C-alpha positions as CSV (number, residue, x, y, z in Angstrom):
1,E,-12.6,51.1,-93.2
2,A,-13.4,54.8,-92.7
3,A,-11.8,56.7,-89.8
4,M,-14.0,56.9,-86.8
5,A,-15.9,60.1,-86.3
6,S,-14.9,62.7,-83.7
7,V,-17.2,63.4,-80.8
8,S,-18.2,66.7,-82.3
9,E,-20.0,64.9,-85.2
10,I,-22.0,62.7,-82.8
11,M,-22.7,64.7,-79.7
12,S,-25.9,66.4,-79.0
13,S,-25.4,70.2,-78.5
14,D,-29.0,70.8,-77.4
15,V,-28.5,70.0,-73.8
16,Q,-30.7,71.0,-70.9
17,V,-28.7,72.0,-67.8
18,V,-29.4,72.9,-64.2
19,A,-27.7,75.2,-61.8
20,P,-26.2,74.1,-58.5
21,E,-28.7,76.3,-56.6
22,D,-31.8,74.9,-58.5
23,S,-34.2,72.9,-56.3
24,L,-34.3,69.1,-56.5
25,R,-37.9,69.4,-57.6
26,A,-37.0,71.8,-60.5
27,A,-34.3,69.3,-61.6
28,A,-36.6,66.4,-61.4
29,Q,-39.3,68.2,-63.4
30,L,-36.7,69.1,-66.1
31,M,-35.8,65.4,-66.3
32,Q,-39.4,64.5,-66.6
33,D,-40.0,67.1,-69.3
34,R,-37.0,66.1,-71.3
35,D,-37.3,62.4,-70.6
36,V,-33.6,62.2,-69.4
37,G,-32.1,60.5,-66.4
38,A,-29.1,62.9,-65.9
39,L,-28.5,66.6,-66.3
40,P,-25.2,68.5,-66.4
41,V,-24.9,71.1,-63.7
42,C,-23.4,74.4,-64.8
43,E,-22.5,77.7,-63.2
44,G,-23.0,80.0,-66.2
45,N,-21.5,78.0,-69.1
46,T,-19.0,76.1,-66.9
47,L,-19.7,72.5,-66.1
48,V,-19.4,71.9,-62.3
49,G,-21.0,68.4,-62.0
50,I,-23.8,66.1,-63.1
51,V,-27.0,65.2,-61.3
52,T,-29.0,62.0,-62.0
53,D,-32.5,60.9,-61.2
54,R,-30.9,58.4,-58.8
55,D,-29.0,61.1,-57.0
56,I,-32.3,62.9,-56.4
57,A,-34.1,59.7,-55.3
58,V,-31.4,58.2,-53.1
59,R,-29.2,61.0,-51.8
60,G,-32.1,63.4,-51.9
61,V,-35.5,61.9,-51.1
62,A,-34.3,58.8,-49.2
63,G,-31.8,61.0,-47.4
64,G,-34.6,63.1,-46.0
65,L,-34.0,66.2,-48.1
66,D,-36.8,68.6,-49.0
67,P,-37.3,68.7,-52.8
68,D,-38.3,72.4,-52.7
69,Q,-35.8,73.6,-50.1
70,D,-32.7,71.5,-50.9
71,R,-30.5,72.1,-53.9
72,V,-28.9,70.2,-56.8
73,S,-25.5,71.0,-55.2
74,D,-26.6,68.9,-52.2
75,V,-26.8,65.7,-54.2
76,M,-24.8,66.2,-57.5
77,T,-21.6,64.5,-58.4
78,D,-18.8,66.9,-59.0
79,G,-15.4,66.1,-60.6
80,V,-17.3,64.4,-63.4
81,E,-15.4,62.7,-66.3
82,V,-15.6,64.7,-69.5
83,C,-14.4,64.5,-73.1
84,S,-13.7,67.1,-75.8
85,A,-15.3,67.7,-79.1
86,D,-12.2,66.6,-81.1
87,D,-11.7,63.3,-79.2
88,D,-12.0,60.1,-81.2
89,A,-15.5,58.8,-80.7
90,Q,-14.3,55.2,-80.5
91,A,-11.8,56.0,-77.7
92,V,-14.5,57.8,-75.9
93,M,-16.8,54.8,-76.3
94,R,-14.1,52.5,-74.8
95,L,-13.7,55.0,-71.9
96,M,-17.5,54.9,-71.2
97,G,-17.4,51.1,-71.1
98,E,-14.5,51.1,-68.6
99,M,-16.2,53.7,-66.5
100,Q,-19.6,52.1,-66.8
101,V,-21.4,55.3,-67.8
102,R,-23.9,55.9,-70.6
103,R,-23.2,59.6,-71.3
104,L,-20.3,62.1,-71.0
105,P,-20.4,65.8,-71.1
106,V,-18.4,67.5,-73.8
107,V,-16.4,70.5,-72.8
108,D,-14.0,73.0,-74.4
109,G,-10.5,73.8,-73.1
110,D,-12.0,76.3,-70.6
111,G,-14.4,73.7,-69.1
112,R,-17.4,75.2,-70.8
113,L,-20.2,72.7,-71.7
114,M,-20.5,72.2,-75.5
115,G,-22.7,69.2,-75.5
116,I,-23.2,65.7,-74.3
117,V,-22.4,62.4,-76.0
118,S,-24.3,59.2,-75.2
119,L,-23.7,55.6,-75.8
120,A,-26.9,55.6,-77.9
121,D,-25.5,58.4,-80.1
122,L,-22.4,56.3,-80.6
123,A,-24.4,53.1,-81.2
124,T,-26.1,54.7,-84.2
125,R,-22.6,55.1,-85.8
126,Q,-21.1,51.7,-85.0
127,S,-22.6,48.5,-83.7
128,A,-20.1,45.9,-82.5
129,P,-17.9,48.0,-80.2
130,V,-21.0,49.5,-78.6
131,D,-22.3,46.0,-77.8
132,Q,-19.1,45.4,-75.9
133,A,-19.3,48.8,-74.1
134,V,-23.0,48.1,-73.1
135,R,-22.0,44.6,-71.8
136,E,-19.2,46.2,-69.7
137,I,-21.6,48.8,-68.4
138,S,-24.1,46.1,-67.5
139,E,-21.6,44.1,-65.5
140,P,-21.7,44.7,-61.8
141,G,-18.1,45.6,-61.3
142,P,-14.9,46.2,-63.3
143,A,-14.4,43.6,-66.0
144,E,-12.3,40.7,-64.7
145,E,-9.2,39.6,-66.7
146,S,-9.8,36.0,-67.8
């Protein structure tokens, strides 16, 4: 059995990002253009949060915000979980399953965004553990001990 790859071998380094001061509409249009549901939020190269299409719809539009006047910083999640490029991909996959997230930003020691790793990226490298992670993500709450 070969050793599991590190995150750096699997992550996508071509990542579209938005700035905290970008409008909700600009972020939504980027998501549409890139066909993604989440974008890292960066000040310069430094990751400060993540914004999802759901953040824009629920916290933004349903919350009465103006897509042209209100900003990504109004709806984004900060303090987002991250991993590093030299982390073991299998460990990161387990973490994603426990956290019920489908993608994690990859940062260097200074918090600069290097890429993003998704469950789909990991799935192409290994199948069985991904099935488990996807099942955990699809469950409504934390997995119960049986």
